[in-house]
C-alpha positions as CSV (number, residue, x, y, z in Angstrom):
1,M,-51.3,125.9,-126.7
2,L,-48.4,124.3,-128.6
3,I,-47.8,121.6,-125.9
4,A,-51.5,120.8,-126.2
5,L,-51.1,120.0,-129.9
6,H,-48.3,117.6,-129.0
7,Y,-50.4,115.7,-126.5
8,I,-53.5,115.6,-128.8
9,A,-51.4,114.2,-131.7
10,D,-49.9,111.6,-129.2
11,G,-53.4,110.6,-128.3
12,L,-54.4,110.2,-132.0
13,W,-51.3,108.0,-132.5
14,V,-52.2,105.9,-129.4
15,L,-55.7,105.4,-130.8
16,A,-54.4,104.4,-134.2
17,M,-51.8,102.0,-132.7
18,A,-54.5,100.5,-130.5
19,L,-56.7,99.9,-133.5
20,I,-53.8,98.3,-135.5
21,A,-52.8,96.2,-132.5
22,S,-56.3,94.9,-131.7
23,T,-57.0,93.9,-135.3
24,S,-53.5,92.3,-135.7
25,R,-54.2,90.3,-132.6
26,G,-57.5,89.1,-134.0
27,A,-55.7,88.1,-137.2
28,L,-53.0,86.3,-135.2
29,R,-55.6,84.1,-133.8
30,R,-57.2,83.3,-137.3
31,V,-54.0,82.7,-139.3
32,P,-52.1,79.5,-138.5
33,A,-48.4,79.8,-137.6
34,G,-47.0,78.3,-140.8
35,V,-49.0,80.5,-143.2
36,K,-47.3,83.3,-145.1
37,M,-49.4,86.4,-145.4
38,P,-49.5,88.3,-148.7
39,M,-48.0,91.8,-148.6
40,W,-47.8,94.3,-151.5
41,G,-46.3,93.4,-154.8
42,G,-46.8,89.6,-154.5
43,V,-44.3,89.3,-151.6
44,R,-45.3,87.0,-148.8
45,L,-44.0,87.1,-145.3
46,A,-44.4,84.8,-142.3
47,R,-47.4,85.6,-140.2
48,N,-45.5,87.1,-137.2
49,L,-43.1,89.1,-139.4
50,A,-45.9,90.5,-141.6
51,L,-48.0,91.6,-138.6
52,G,-44.9,92.9,-136.9
53,V,-43.9,95.0,-139.8
54,M,-47.5,96.4,-140.1
55,F,-47.4,97.3,-136.4
56,G,-43.8,98.3,-136.1
57,A,-43.5,100.7,-139.0
58,P,-46.2,103.1,-137.8
59,L,-44.9,102.7,-134.3
60,L,-41.4,103.8,-135.2
61,I,-42.6,106.6,-137.4
62,G,-45.0,107.8,-134.7
63,L,-42.3,107.8,-132.1
64,G,-39.9,109.7,-134.3
65,L,-42.5,112.4,-135.0
66,S,-43.4,112.5,-131.3
67,A,-39.7,113.0,-130.5
68,A,-39.5,115.8,-133.1
69,S,-42.5,117.5,-131.6
70,A,-41.3,117.2,-128.1
71,A,-37.8,118.4,-128.9
72,G,-39.2,121.9,-129.4
73,G,-37.5,124.6,-131.4
74,L,-40.5,125.0,-133.6
75,D,-42.4,128.3,-134.0
76,A,-46.2,128.3,-133.9
77,Q,-46.6,127.6,-137.6
78,G,-44.1,124.7,-137.5
79,A,-45.9,123.2,-134.5
80,V,-49.2,123.4,-136.2
81,I,-47.9,121.9,-139.4
82,L,-46.2,119.0,-137.5
83,F,-49.5,118.4,-135.6
84,L,-51.4,118.2,-138.8
85,V,-48.8,115.8,-140.3
86,R,-49.0,113.6,-137.2
87,A,-52.8,113.6,-137.1
88,T,-53.1,112.8,-140.8
89,L,-50.5,110.1,-140.7
90,A,-52.1,108.4,-137.7
91,G,-55.3,108.0,-139.5
92,L,-53.7,107.0,-142.8
93,F,-51.6,104.3,-141.1
94,A,-54.7,102.9,-139.5
95,I,-56.5,102.9,-142.8
96,V,-53.6,101.3,-144.7
97,C,-53.1,98.6,-142.1
98,L,-56.7,97.7,-141.8
99,T,-57.1,97.7,-145.6
100,W,-54.0,95.4,-146.0
101,L,-55.2,93.1,-143.2
102,R,-58.7,92.8,-144.8
103,G,-57.3,92.0,-148.2
104,S,-54.7,89.6,-146.8
105,L,-57.3,87.7,-144.9
106,R,-59.6,87.5,-147.9
107,T,-56.8,86.2,-150.0
108,L,-56.0,83.6,-147.4
109,E,-59.6,82.6,-147.1
110,D,-59.9,82.2,-150.9
111,E,-56.8,79.9,-150.7
112,G,-58.3,77.9,-147.8
113,A,-55.5,78.8,-145.4
114,V,-57.9,80.3,-142.8
115,S,-61.5,79.8,-142.0
116,A,-64.1,82.5,-142.6
């Protein structure tokens, strides 16, 4: 049962990462190479760096949590808690990335940097 939780959580992370990757790929096509994308707090990053950060951060955190889950040494309660953390974070990262991307693209549209 505990190993099933590990694989189910991995599946949720794969879905979240696929969603983030596909929307980032669409944004990559819309945003010209020289445009800096707005991040949080007024910071702007180059297009590739911004999309890389928004994909790379969840990927690294997901891999770390997956490694912690696969390492074992957890009792049933710990395994369930780690599963719930992984499942929740997968969804939250997808929501945060999609919300940021939508806001960033709207800002760039308002500035005339990308077409609608």
